[in-house]
N, C-alpha and C positions, 0 to 999 in steps of 0.2 A: 662638650658639645657632641651630640650624636651624629653619626656619619650618615650621609645621604645614601639611600638604597635604590633610587629610581634610575631610569635610563639616562644615559649621557649621549647627546646627539651632536654631530658635526654636519656640515653641509654635505660631504660625500656620503655619510651614512644615511642621512635623510633622503638623498637622491637615490640611493640603492633601494630603500624601502618603497619609494614611489615608483621606481622603474619595475620592481618585481610585481607590485600591484597592477600596474598598467599592462604588464605582460600576461596577466591572468593567473599569476601564481597565488596559491592559498597560504604559502608559508615562505618565510625568509629566514635563513640561518646566518648569523654573524654576531659581532660583538657590540654590545651596548654599554660596556664598561671599560672602554679605551684599551681593548686588547687583552684584558685579564682573562676573559673566557668567551666562548661562543655559546649562543643560545638560540632557541627557536622562537620566532615571532609569527603569530597568526595574522594573516592579512585579510581585511574585509574592505568593502567598498568605501566606507566613510571613516574608518578607524582601524587601528591595529592593536593587538593584544599581546602583552608581555607579562609573564609571571602573574597572571590573573587580573591584570588591570588594563583598561582600555585607554588609548591615547589618540588624539587627532593627528592627522598627517601634517607635519610642519611644511610651510611653503617658502618662508622668507627668513632663513637662518643666515647669520653673518659668517663671512669667511674668517678663517683662522680663529675660530671661537668654539668653545665647548658650551653646550646648552643643557640646562637642567629643567626638569618639570617642577614648576612652582605651585601647582594645583589648578592653574588656569591656562597656562601656556608654557612653551619652552623658552626660557629666558637665559641670556648669557651668564656664564659663571664669572661675573665681574662686579666690581664695586668702585664707586668714586667717592673718596673722602679726602679731598686735598690732592689726591693722585689717583689715576685709573690703574687698578690692579685686576688682572684677569688670568685665568687658566688658558693656556694656548696649546692646541693639539700638536703632536709631532708625528713623523712617519714611523716612530719607534713604538708608539702606544703610550708609554709614560709621558705625560705632558710636562711642559715647562710653565713658567709664569712670567708675566711682564709687569713692570711698574712704569707707567707713562711711556709705554712702547719699548722700554729697555728690557731685553731678554735677560733673565736672572740665572739661567742654567745653560751650560754648553750643550748644543744639540746637533751641530753641523756634521760630526763624524760618527756619532754613536748615540744610543739612548742615554738620556740623563741619568736613568737608573743604573745602567751598566757603568757609566762614568763614575757614579758614586761608589759602586761596588769595587772598582779598581783602587780608588783612594782609601776606602775603608780598609782594604786588605793591607795597606802599608802600615797600619797601626796594630794589626793582629788582635782583634777585639775579643776573641774567644776567652770566656772565663773572667773577663776584666770588668772593672768599674770605669765607665767612660763618660767624659763631659763633651757634649755636642753644643757648641756655643751659640750657633745661629741656625736653628732647626729648619727654616724654610719649609719646603713641602715634605720634609721628613725622609728623604731618600737615604741620607747617611744613617739615620736611625733604623730604617727598614733593613738596610744591609748589615748593620751591626746585629740586629735581632736574628737575621738569617745566619750569621756567622757564629752565633752562640755567645753573645755578650752576656755577662752576668747581670749588669744593670747599666742603664744609660740615662743620664740627666741631660735633658734637652731644653733649650731656651729659645723662645721666639718673641721678639719685641712687637711685631706688627700684628694687630688683631685680625686684619683682613687676610693676612697670610694663613693664620690659624683657621679662618673660615674656609679658605680655599682647600685646606687639608681635609675638611669634612666632606668635600665634594669629590675628592680625588681618590679613586680606588687603589692607586699606587702608594698613597700615604698611609703609614701605619696608624692604627687606632690603639691608643694606650689601654683602652678598656676591653679590647678584643681578646678572646682566649689565646690566640696565637702569640700575643705579646707576653703572656704569662706574668703580668705585673712588673716586667723588667723595664718598661719605658715610662719614665717620669717626665711629662711634658709640662712646662710652665710658661705662662704668658708673662714675660719679664725681660728686662734689659740685663744681659749677662755682665755688662761692665759694672753693674751694681750688685747683681746677685752673687757674683763670684766671691765677694767679700765674706759671704756666709759659709764658704767651704773651708774645712780645716786644712792645715798644711799636709801635703803628701797624701791626700784623701782619694785621688783618682789615679788610675793606672795608665790611661791614654786620653788623648785630646783630639778632637776634630774641630777646626776653626775655619768656617766658610763665611767670612763677613761680606757685607755689601762693599762696593768699590770705595776707595779711600775718600773720594769727595763727598760721599754720603755718610760714612761712619768712621771718620778719622780716629775717633777714640779707640776703636778696636784694632788699630795699628800702632798705638802709642807704646812708648817704653813702659809706662805705668801699668798698662794692661798686660803686656808680655811678662812683666815682673810677677803679676798675679798668676798667670798661667804657670810660670815656673814654680811658684810657691805651692800650688795645689797638686802639682804632678809629682809622683814619686820619682826617685832617682832611677834612671834607666828607662823611664816611661817615654813613649813616643807621641809626637804631635805631627799632624798634617795640617798645614796652613795653606788654604787656597788663596792664590794671588791673581790668577789669570795671567795673560801675557800681553800687557799693554805695550804698544809700539813705542820704544824708547825714542825713536826719531821724531814722533809727533807729540808725545807727552813730555819729553825732556827728562823722564825719570826712569830708573830701573827699579821698579817696585819689588820684585823678588829679591834683589840684592840688598835693598834697604831693609826689608823684612828680616833677611838672614842676619844682617849686622845687629839689629835690635835684639833678635832672639839670642844671639851669641852673647851679647852683653847681659841678658837676663839669666844666662846659665845653661844654654843649649848648645849642642853640636848640631850643625845644619848641613844640608845638601839640597840642591835643587832636584825636584822630582815631579814628574807629570807637569801640571800647570800650577805648581806651587812649591812649597818648601817642606821638606821632611826633616824633623828635628828630634833629638833625644836629650833628655834631661841629664846633665852631668852630675 
C-alpha cells in the first residue's frame, strides 16, 4: 500500500490556520505531518495552499482525531469494521492508535516513538536479523532501522492497522529508500507464520502483543516454545506486558510471562514495562 503524502490536520492545527488568516497573515509556518517537519502554507481568503495544492479551510474537525484529505474533505483517520480503530494525536508528535477507545501505545510520560526506542535498545539490533511479532504502527521497526538492523521480519494481523500505517508519517515504509529493503512487513498472524521460520534463524525478538484478553494465544506456552525455537542461543527477546494492576486484575502478568518463558528455555528479568529474556 502506498503511503499518504497529503496534509494531516488536527483541531489545534486547523485553528492555527484560521487564526493566522483572520489576523491578515499571508503565510503560516508549522507542521502538517505530525511534527516530522515544518513547512510554509500560503493563506488566501477562501483556501490555503501547501506543496502546490489548494485546500479548503476546515471548520468542524473532531477532537483527539487526525484528519486526512480524501479528495473532497478532511476525514478522520479512522475505520469501523467490527471495532472502531483510529489514529490519535499526542503532544509528542508521533501518534498512538485506539481500538474501541482503548489506547494501544503508552503516551502519558513520553512519545510512543521514544518509548519504542528504549525497548528496541534492549535487544541491540545493529547488524542482526530480527523478528517483530506484532508490528502495530511500526515504531519498533522504525527504531530498529534507525539502529542499523540487518533485516527485520514484521507481522501485523489487523488490516486496518496496516492502513493506519500508510497515513502515519512516523510509520516506516518498507518500500522507501531509507528502509533499504531491510523491512519485510507481512499481513499475517504471527502465531501461524512463525511455523515457517527455521530453527535458530533470528538473532533477536520483539514481542508487543495486544493484552491477554484479546490475544491469549500470544501469551501461551506453545507460542513461547516457538519463540525459543527460532531464536539463536544467546539471542535477546523483549516482551511488552504492560503493568496491569494486580489488585484489580488478580494477576501478575509479567511474572506469569517470565515463568512461561523460563520453561521455554529463556533466562528472564523484568525490564521497563515488560520482560527482557535471553535464550539459554
